[in-house]
N, C-alpha and C positions, 0 to 999 in steps of 0.2 A: 557842505552837506553831502552825505553819502548817498549815492544813487544805486538802487537795486534794479538789475535788469530782469528779464523774464526767467532766465536760468536760475537767478537767485531765488525768485519766488517759487519756482518749481521745486527747487531743492528744499526750501523751508516747508512747503506743503507736504512733500514726500516724507521729510523727517518727522513732522508733526503727526502725520498719519501712522508712521511706523511706531512712534512712541505710544500713540493711542492704542494700537493693536497690541503692543507689548504689555501695556498696563491691563487691558481687558483680559488678555490670556492669563496674566498672572493672577488676577482676581478670580477668574473661572477655575484656575488650578487650585487656588486656596479653597474655593467653595466645594470642590470635588474631593478634598482631603477628608478622610473619616475623622469624626470627633472622638472616636474610641477605637482602640485596637487591642487585641489580646493574642499573644503567641505562646503563653504558658511557660515561658522561660523562667519566670519568677514564681512558678507554682500556681496554686488554685485558691489563694486567699480571697480573691475578688468574687468568688462563687459560693453560693449556698446550695447544698445538695439535700434531696429528700432522704438519702441514705449514704452518708459519707464513706461508709465501709466499702462500697463498690466502685468508688471513683479514685483514681490516682493520676499523677503526672509522671509519665515515663519517657525515656529517651529512645528514639529510633536508632538504627544502625549508623546514622550520620551525626548523632548527638543532638538532634532537634527534639525538643520536648513537645509532647502531645498530652491533651486531656483524654484519659482513657476510662471508659465505662467497662468494667471487667466482669460483671455478673448482674443477675436480676436483683433489683432492690427489694429489701424486706419491708419497704414502705407500703402501706395499704391506703389508697386514696379514699376519700369520703364518698365519691361517686365514681362510676366506672370511667377510668381515664389512665394515662400512662403512669407507671410506677417510678421510673428512673428519670429524675429531673435535676439539672444543675442550673440554677437561676443566678443571673448577674445581680450583684448587690448594688443598691444605692442609685440605680438608673432606671427611670421610667420614661417611656417614649410614646409619642403620638404618631405622627408620620415618621417613617424610617425606611432605610434600605440596609439590609444585612447581607454580608457575604462571608461564608465560612467554608473551610475544607472539611469534609467528613468521609469517614471510612467505616463501613459496616464489617464487623469481625465475627459475626455469628454464622451458624449453618444456614444453608439455603432452604427456604420454604416460602409459602405464599405470603405470610405476614412478616417476613424478614424486614426489619424496619430501623430507621432512626427518626427522631422527632425534633421539631424546632418550635419553641414556645414563644408566644408574644401576647401583648394585652393582658398579662397575668395580674389578677387582682388578689386572689387568695386560692387555696386548694380546690375550691368548687367553682371558680369563675376565671376562665382564660380561653385563649385560642391555641391550637397547635397544628402544624403541618406534619402529617404522617407520610413518610416516603417509604413505600414497600414494594416488594417484588410484583405483587398482583393486587389490582384494585377490586374492592367489593364494598359493601355498606359499612364495614368496620376498618377498612385499610386503604392506604394510598389516597388520602384526601385531606382537605382542610376541615378541621373539626372545631366545634364550639362546645365548651363545657360551661353550662350555666345552671348550677345548682341541680344538675341532673346528669345521667350518663351522657357521654359525648355523642354529638350528632354531626353527621357530615353536612357541610354547607357549600361544598364546591359545586359550581354550576358548569365548570369545565375541568376535565382531568384526563390524563393518559391512562393506559391500561396497567402501568407499573413502571419500575425502573430496574435496570440490571446493575446491582451493586458490585458484583464480582469481588475482587480482592484489593481494589485500588481506592485511592482517595478521589473524591468527586467534589466539584465546586457547586455550592448551593447558594442561591440568592433569594431573598424574600423582600418584597416591596409592599409597604402598607401605606395607603392613602386614606386617612380618616374622613376627608371631606366627601369623597365619593363612596367610601366604604370598601373600596377595592383592595383585595389581597391577591398578590401574584407570587407564585413559587417557581423558581428556575432550577434546572439540574444540568450542569455542564454547559449547555447552550444558553448563554446569557441574553439571547435575543428573543427566545420563544418560551413562554411559560408552560410548565407541565400541569399547573393547577391554577384556577382562577375562582375567586369567590367575591361576593359583595355583602358586607354586614357591618352594622354600626352599634352592635351591642356594647362593646368595650372600646372606648376611644383612646385609652392611655393605659400603659401597664409595663411590667417588666418583661425581659426576654430571657430565653434559656435554651439549653441543649439537652438531649437525652434520647430515651427510647421507651417504647411501651413496656417491653420486658426482654430486650435483646442486649447486645454488646456492640461497642464501636469506639472510634477515636475521632477527635476534633482538633483543628489547628487553624491558626491565622484568621481569626475572626475580626471583621471590620464593620463598624457601624457609622452610618451617616444619619443625621437627624432631619432627613428630608426624603420624600417619596420620589425616587428618580429611577425609572427602569432602564435608563441609558447607562447608569453606572455599571461598569464591567462589560458593557456591550462592545462588540467588535465593529459595529456599524457607525 
């Protein structure tokens, strides 16, 4: 008969605990992996545009490909809402976390913007986050388009963002159970906009602008609402 002493038991317990921790961390890592990514290296075939003529995929000075909005769309929306939209094909989401790099390439003015769409049903029913230089009733807010001109629904928001000439990291977290929508700009721990609404609980996501220009890259999607994703805490 083989006899185990205390040291043997301690070793077995420690080894088992280490294995458990390793498996747990592996599962958590898998859960944190996005289920969809887009770097535009293969073009824009996975996207549907309101006006394809103003969208292109171009390489930067390092050869990295970007989705570029080069002008104001000729699309005229059925109700007052953004003109330039690129919608992801074949994917509809309920709860989600989205992270994307975005650069505004237009001139500086109060409504200098980029938009991020979600809960998209059709051209007259969707949400979007409008990130602009200066907040007012029509800019820099979370908007609802519901068979009528867009309406600001943010209950919290900052006074605006400084787009400058650089890329910025955008995060959007949507929790349909609570209705909460959170929008982050560079600081992935503190939202710049917060809303609560349950009008649309599922829909497509997209990128664009009300009527400006910009570039997008490195989009990641998780099919869960988790404001810790991308956080430094």
